[in-house]
N, CA, C and O atoms as CSV, one atom per row, in Angstrom:
chain,resi,resn,atom,element,x,y,z
A,1,MET,N,N,26.607,47.192,168.630
A,1,MET,CA,C,27.848,46.838,169.226
A,1,MET,C,C,28.967,47.993,170.248
A,1,MET,O,O,29.867,47.756,171.054
A,2,LYS,N,N,28.432,49.126,169.781
A,2,LYS,CA,C,29.089,50.084,170.545
A,2,LYS,C,C,28.442,50.302,171.866
A,2,LYS,O,O,29.102,50.676,172.835
A,3,LYS,N,N,27.094,50.065,171.927
A,3,LYS,CA,C,26.796,50.258,173.313
A,3,LYS,C,C,27.233,48.818,174.388
A,3,LYS,O,O,27.462,49.011,175.582
A,4,LEU,N,N,27.293,47.607,173.857
A,4,LEU,CA,C,27.858,46.547,174.435
A,4,LEU,C,C,29.504,46.692,174.811
A,4,LEU,O,O,29.950,46.195,175.846
A,5,ILE,N,N,30.339,47.419,173.864
A,5,ILE,CA,C,31.578,47.800,174.312
A,5,ILE,C,C,31.673,48.830,175.307
A,5,ILE,O,O,32.572,48.877,176.146
A,6,SER,N,N,30.750,49.640,175.204
A,6,SER,CA,C,30.742,50.972,176.318
A,6,SER,C,C,30.527,50.397,177.620
A,6,SER,O,O,31.234,50.665,178.591
A,7,ALA,N,N,29.261,49.370,177.644
A,7,ALA,CA,C,29.010,48.996,179.006
A,7,ALA,C,C,30.300,47.905,179.777
A,7,ALA,O,O,30.499,47.790,180.987
A,8,ALA,N,N,31.035,47.206,178.667
A,8,ALA,CA,C,31.584,46.262,179.300
A,8,ALA,C,C,32.836,47.093,179.685
A,8,ALA,O,O,33.469,46.668,180.652
A,9,LEU,N,N,33.382,48.449,178.942
A,9,LEU,CA,C,34.277,49.433,179.545
A,9,LEU,C,C,33.920,49.946,181.020
A,9,LEU,O,O,34.703,50.072,181.961
A,10,ALA,N,N,32.708,50.180,180.994
A,10,ALA,CA,C,32.049,50.741,182.506
A,10,ALA,C,C,32.215,49.822,183.566
A,10,ALA,O,O,32.675,50.207,184.640
A,11,LEU,N,N,31.857,48.537,183.358
A,11,LEU,CA,C,31.938,47.453,184.042
A,11,LEU,C,C,33.417,47.453,184.675
A,11,LEU,O,O,33.610,47.571,185.885
A,12,LEU,N,N,34.363,47.320,183.793
A,12,LEU,CA,C,35.814,47.223,184.073
A,12,LEU,C,C,36.298,48.282,185.002
A,12,LEU,O,O,37.154,48.016,185.845
A,13,MET,N,N,35.827,49.375,184.891
A,13,MET,CA,C,36.394,50.645,185.642
A,13,MET,C,C,35.728,50.663,187.273
A,13,MET,O,O,36.096,51.396,188.192
A,14,VAL,N,N,34.670,49.646,187.306
A,14,VAL,CA,C,34.167,49.377,188.892
A,14,VAL,C,C,34.506,48.078,189.173
A,14,VAL,O,O,34.337,47.180,188.348
A,15,LEU,N,N,35.088,47.854,190.539
A,15,LEU,CA,C,35.135,46.413,190.772
A,15,LEU,C,C,34.688,46.441,192.035
A,15,LEU,O,O,35.182,47.195,192.873
A,16,SER,N,N,33.684,45.601,192.295
A,16,SER,CA,C,33.070,45.545,193.654
A,16,SER,C,C,33.241,44.173,194.171
A,16,SER,O,O,33.031,43.259,193.373
A,17,LEU,N,N,33.650,43.831,195.588
A,17,LEU,CA,C,33.737,42.756,195.952
A,17,LEU,C,C,32.807,42.428,197.195
A,17,LEU,O,O,32.761,43.324,198.037
A,18,SER,N,N,32.203,41.508,197.396
A,18,SER,CA,C,31.264,41.141,198.600
A,18,SER,C,C,31.602,39.675,199.326
A,18,SER,O,O,31.790,38.571,198.815
A,19,VAL,N,N,31.606,40.039,200.506
A,19,VAL,CA,C,31.511,38.869,201.569
A,19,VAL,C,C,30.821,38.843,202.474
A,19,VAL,O,O,30.623,39.832,203.180
A,20,VAL,N,N,30.180,37.461,202.708
A,20,VAL,CA,C,29.313,37.353,203.774
A,20,VAL,C,C,30.071,37.328,204.839
A,20,VAL,O,O,31.180,36.801,204.761
A,21,ALA,N,N,29.573,37.951,206.164
A,21,ALA,CA,C,30.048,38.070,207.531
A,21,ALA,C,C,29.513,38.272,208.717
A,21,ALA,O,O,28.287,38.323,208.626
A,22,PHE,N,N,29.836,38.384,209.600
A,22,PHE,CA,C,28.958,38.691,210.844
A,22,PHE,C,C,29.018,40.250,211.086
A,22,PHE,O,O,29.662,40.944,210.300
A,23,ALA,N,N,28.331,40.837,212.205
A,23,ALA,CA,C,28.520,42.372,212.089
A,23,ALA,C,C,29.828,42.494,213.015
A,23,ALA,O,O,30.523,43.488,212.807
A,24,ALA,N,N,30.105,41.893,213.683
A,24,ALA,CA,C,31.351,42.416,214.653
A,24,ALA,C,C,32.673,42.010,214.005
A,24,ALA,O,O,33.710,42.243,214.627
A,25,ASP,N,N,32.737,41.276,212.510
A,25,ASP,CA,C,33.798,40.924,212.000
A,25,ASP,C,C,34.404,42.275,211.210
A,25,ASP,O,O,33.608,43.116,210.792
A,26,THR,N,N,35.597,42.417,211.056
A,26,THR,CA,C,36.229,43.144,210.296
A,26,THR,C,C,37.094,42.582,208.923
A,26,THR,O,O,38.007,41.756,208.958
A,27,CYS,N,N,36.616,43.177,207.857
A,27,CYS,CA,C,37.091,42.312,206.932
A,27,CYS,C,C,37.965,43.394,205.834
A,27,CYS,O,O,37.366,44.430,205.546
A,28,ILE,N,N,39.140,43.211,205.315
A,28,ILE,CA,C,39.963,44.086,204.683
A,28,ILE,C,C,40.444,43.187,203.656
A,28,ILE,O,O,40.740,41.999,203.785
A,29,VAL,N,N,40.494,44.103,202.346
A,29,VAL,CA,C,41.134,43.480,201.166
A,29,VAL,C,C,42.503,43.751,201.245
A,29,VAL,O,O,42.977,44.830,201.601
A,30,ALA,N,N,43.236,42.597,200.855
A,30,ALA,CA,C,44.560,42.629,200.840
A,30,ALA,C,C,45.230,42.233,199.392
A,30,ALA,O,O,45.028,41.061,199.074
A,31,GLY,N,N,45.796,42.814,198.704
A,31,GLY,CA,C,46.231,42.327,197.139
A,31,GLY,C,C,47.405,43.354,196.605
A,31,GLY,O,O,47.842,44.298,197.263
A,32,GLY,N,N,47.747,43.052,195.530
A,32,GLY,CA,C,48.742,43.965,194.872
A,32,GLY,C,C,48.384,45.480,194.891
A,32,GLY,O,O,47.244,45.927,195.015
A,33,SER,N,N,49.353,46.094,194.771
A,33,SER,CA,C,49.355,47.701,194.822
A,33,SER,C,C,48.551,48.295,193.820
A,33,SER,O,O,47.909,49.319,194.051
A,34,ALA,N,N,48.540,47.636,192.554
A,34,ALA,CA,C,47.868,48.088,191.580
A,34,ALA,C,C,46.503,47.935,191.857
A,34,ALA,O,O,45.909,48.404,190.886
A,35,LEU,N,N,45.594,47.464,192.795
A,35,LEU,CA,C,44.280,47.168,192.855
A,35,LEU,C,C,44.326,48.019,194.432
A,35,LEU,O,O,43.674,49.063,194.455
A,36,CYS,N,N,44.904,47.706,195.458
A,36,CYS,CA,C,44.646,48.042,196.673
A,36,CYS,C,C,45.384,49.375,197.281
A,36,CYS,O,O,45.070,49.992,198.299
A,37,GLY,N,N,46.549,49.666,196.285
A,37,GLY,CA,C,47.221,50.810,196.671
A,37,GLY,C,C,48.667,50.735,197.947
A,37,GLY,O,O,49.583,51.499,198.252
A,38,SER,N,N,48.246,49.500,198.357
A,38,SER,CA,C,49.384,49.086,199.410
A,38,SER,C,C,49.342,47.418,198.800
A,38,SER,O,O,48.492,46.774,198.184
A,39,ASN,N,N,50.811,47.090,199.354
A,39,ASN,CA,C,51.202,45.649,198.523
A,39,ASN,C,C,50.825,44.490,199.688
A,39,ASN,O,O,51.712,44.332,200.527
A,40,TRP,N,N,49.681,43.702,199.835
A,40,TRP,CA,C,49.391,42.672,200.714
A,40,TRP,C,C,49.564,43.110,202.024
A,40,TRP,O,O,50.302,42.569,202.847
A,41,ASP,N,N,48.774,44.245,202.235
A,41,ASP,CA,C,49.018,44.757,203.615
A,41,ASP,C,C,47.441,44.319,204.436
A,41,ASP,O,O,46.396,44.863,204.080
A,42,PRO,N,N,47.471,43.434,205.384
A,42,PRO,CA,C,46.116,43.160,205.913
A,42,PRO,C,C,45.719,44.066,206.900
A,42,PRO,O,O,44.675,43.848,207.516
A,43,ALA,N,N,46.536,45.249,207.187
A,43,ALA,CA,C,45.982,45.999,208.227
A,43,ALA,C,C,45.753,47.606,207.648
A,43,ALA,O,O,45.577,48.632,208.304
A,44,ASP,N,N,45.832,47.396,206.031
A,44,ASP,CA,C,45.389,48.831,205.335
A,44,ASP,C,C,44.175,49.246,205.582
A,44,ASP,O,O,43.452,48.778,204.702
A,45,SER,N,N,43.452,50.006,206.464
A,45,SER,CA,C,42.498,50.334,206.667
A,45,SER,C,C,41.442,51.081,205.409
A,45,SER,O,O,40.219,51.207,205.348
A,46,SER,N,N,42.385,51.421,204.630
A,46,SER,CA,C,41.820,52.264,203.277
A,46,SER,C,C,41.082,51.263,202.537
A,46,SER,O,O,40.215,51.577,201.722
A,47,ASN,N,N,41.450,49.887,202.837
A,47,ASN,CA,C,40.532,48.522,201.931
A,47,ASN,C,C,39.972,48.097,202.859
A,47,ASN,O,O,40.101,46.874,202.929
A,48,ALA,N,N,39.226,48.640,203.856
A,48,ALA,CA,C,38.181,48.004,205.016
A,48,ALA,C,C,37.220,47.836,203.952
A,48,ALA,O,O,37.276,48.552,202.952
A,49,MET,N,N,36.144,46.740,204.125
A,49,MET,CA,C,34.836,46.659,203.585
A,49,MET,C,C,33.799,47.288,204.498
A,49,MET,O,O,33.784,47.525,205.706
A,50,THR,N,N,32.982,47.466,203.557
A,50,THR,CA,C,31.641,48.134,204.595
A,50,THR,C,C,30.486,47.083,204.739
A,50,THR,O,O,30.383,46.099,204.005
A,51,LEU,N,N,29.778,47.340,205.583
A,51,LEU,CA,C,28.671,46.090,205.729
A,51,LEU,C,C,27.462,46.776,205.279
A,51,LEU,O,O,27.076,47.906,205.580
A,52,LYS,N,N,26.949,45.949,204.541
A,52,LYS,CA,C,25.607,46.729,203.829
A,52,LYS,C,C,24.831,45.492,203.909
A,52,LYS,O,O,24.941,44.546,203.129
A,53,GLY,N,N,23.894,45.582,205.091
A,53,GLY,CA,C,22.922,44.377,205.382
A,53,GLY,C,C,23.773,43.375,206.048
A,53,GLY,O,O,24.518,43.721,206.965
A,54,SER,N,N,23.697,41.966,205.578
A,54,SER,CA,C,24.756,41.060,205.834
A,54,SER,C,C,25.831,40.911,204.978
A,54,SER,O,O,26.473,39.862,205.038
A,55,VAL,N,N,26.090,41.631,204.323
A,55,VAL,CA,C,27.402,41.383,203.143
A,55,VAL,C,C,28.166,42.771,203.214
A,55,VAL,O,O,27.693,43.897,203.058
A,56,TYR,N,N,29.645,42.347,203.527
A,56,TYR,CA,C,30.567,43.306,203.688
A,56,TYR,C,C,31.078,43.564,201.976
A,56,TYR,O,O,31.118,42.600,201.211
A,57,GLU,N,N,31.389,44.742,201.585
A,57,GLU,CA,C,31.436,45.242,200.260
A,57,GLU,C,C,32.538,46.148,200.040
A,57,GLU,O,O,32.589,46.976,200.950
A,58,LYS,N,N,33.570,46.319,199.045
A,58,LYS,CA,C,34.387,47.262,198.800
A,58,LYS,C,C,34.549,47.784,197.259
A,58,LYS,O,O,35.297,47.122,196.539
A,59,VAL,N,N,34.154,48.475,196.926
A,59,VAL,CA,C,34.038,48.942,195.690
A,59,VAL,C,C,35.331,49.920,195.343
A,59,VAL,O,O,35.645,50.947,195.945
A,60,TYR,N,N,36.023,49.287,194.151
A,60,TYR,CA,C,37.242,50.188,193.650
A,60,TYR,C,C,36.692,51.061,192.498
A,60,TYR,O,O,35.775,50.633,191.797
A,61,LYS,N,N,37.145,52.064,192.330
A,61,LYS,CA,C,36.495,53.005,191.007
A,61,LYS,C,C,37.700,53.272,190.202
A,61,LYS,O,O,38.818,53.363,190.708
A,62,ASN,N,N,37.451,53.403,188.896
A,62,ASN,CA,C,38.334,53.487,187.771
A,62,ASN,C,C,39.818,52.511,187.578
A,62,ASN,O,O,40.980,52.667,187.202
A,63,VAL,N,N,38.966,51.481,188.079
A,63,VAL,CA,C,40.124,50.238,187.845
A,63,VAL,C,C,40.364,50.102,186.491
A,63,VAL,O,O,39.418,50.073,185.704
A,64,ALA,N,N,41.747,49.996,186.044
A,64,ALA,CA,C,42.142,49.203,184.574
A,64,ALA,C,C,42.218,48.070,184.386
A,64,ALA,O,O,42.877,47.277,185.059
A,65,ALA,N,N,41.529,47.821,183.407
A,65,ALA,CA,C,41.266,46.344,182.587
A,65,ALA,C,C,42.593,45.726,182.954
A,65,ALA,O,O,43.597,46.306,182.540
A,66,GLY,N,N,42.753,44.498,183.758
A,66,GLY,CA,C,43.658,43.571,183.762
A,66,GLY,C,C,43.426,42.531,184.902
A,66,GLY,O,O,42.366,42.506,185.528
A,67,ASP,N,N,44.330,41.780,185.117
A,67,ASP,CA,C,44.446,40.684,186.229
A,67,ASP,C,C,44.485,41.056,187.450
A,67,ASP,O,O,45.316,41.963,187.485
A,68,TYR,N,N,44.057,40.879,188.502
A,68,TYR,CA,C,44.101,41.462,189.813
A,68,TYR,C,C,44.071,40.048,190.707
A,68,TYR,O,O,43.271,39.165,190.396
A,69,GLN,N,N,45.002,39.880,191.851
A,69,GLN,CA,C,44.954,39.080,192.828
A,69,GLN,C,C,44.508,39.829,194.008
A,69,GLN,O,O,44.748,41.035,194.069
A,70,PHE,N,N,43.836,39.183,195.015
A,70,PHE,CA,C,43.492,39.750,196.051
A,70,PHE,C,C,42.875,38.624,197.072
A,70,PHE,O,O,42.234,37.667,196.637
A,71,LYS,N,N,43.108,38.811,198.368
A,71,LYS,CA,C,42.545,37.873,199.583
A,71,LYS,C,C,41.395,38.706,200.264
A,71,LYS,O,O,41.364,39.899,199.965
A,72,VAL,N,N,40.580,38.299,201.017
A,72,VAL,CA,C,39.863,39.320,201.952
A,72,VAL,C,C,40.492,38.623,203.408
A,72,VAL,O,O,40.445,37.422,203.674
A,73,VAL,N,N,40.967,39.475,204.090
A,73,VAL,CA,C,41.432,39.187,205.415
A,73,VAL,C,C,40.090,39.486,206.456
A,73,VAL,O,O,39.373,40.476,206.598
A,74,HIS,N,N,40.112,38.235,207.061
A,74,HIS,CA,C,38.831,38.179,208.158
A,74,HIS,C,C,39.608,38.358,209.588
A,74,HIS,O,O,40.539,37.657,209.984
A,75,ASN,N,N,39.016,39.441,210.254
A,75,ASN,CA,C,39.619,39.812,211.481
A,75,ASN,C,C,41.169,39.946,211.836
A,75,ASN,O,O,41.587,39.827,212.988
A,76,GLY,N,N,41.835,40.159,210.930
A,76,GLY,CA,C,43.399,40.645,211.000
A,76,GLY,C,C,43.827,39.132,210.553
A,76,GLY,O,O,45.058,39.131,210.546
A,77,ASN,N,N,43.371,37.930,210.202
A,77,ASN,CA,C,44.044,36.473,210.395
A,77,ASN,C,C,44.016,36.359,208.706
A,77,ASN,O,O,42.988,36.604,208.073
A,78,TRP,N,N,45.058,36.028,208.178
A,78,TRP,CA,C,45.201,35.177,207.158
A,78,TRP,C,C,44.481,33.979,206.674
A,78,TRP,O,O,44.068,33.593,205.581
A,79,MET,N,N,44.484,33.528,207.893
A,79,MET,CA,C,43.836,31.881,207.906
A,79,MET,C,C,42.234,32.082,207.906
A,79,MET,O,O,41.592,31.076,207.603
A,80,GLY,N,N,41.397,33.430,208.253
A,80,GLY,CA,C,40.130,33.577,207.897
A,80,GLY,C,C,39.285,33.051,209.464
A,80,GLY,O,O,38.079,32.817,209.538
A,81,ILE,N,N,40.209,32.961,210.534
A,81,ILE,CA,C,39.373,32.774,211.585
A,81,ILE,C,C,38.944,33.741,212.580
A,81,ILE,O,O,38.173,33.402,213.478
C-alpha cells in the first residue's frame, strides 16, 4: 500500500501535456496562475510546448495535487486555427 501511495504522489508532482500538431505550429499552454505562472496568457513563452517527434509536450514539475484548468493555444489563436 505504501508503494502505491508513493507512486500516486510522484505522479501528482509531474504534469505532462501532449498535443499532436505540425512542425511549423506553435503550441502554448494557457491556464490559471497556479499551474502556468501567468493567468490565461496565450503569449507566455515560458509555457511553450516542445515538439517531440510529431507530438508537442509541456512538463510541469512539483505540481501540487488539485484541479487545474488550461487550454492549448494553437499559433496564438484561442480558436485553434
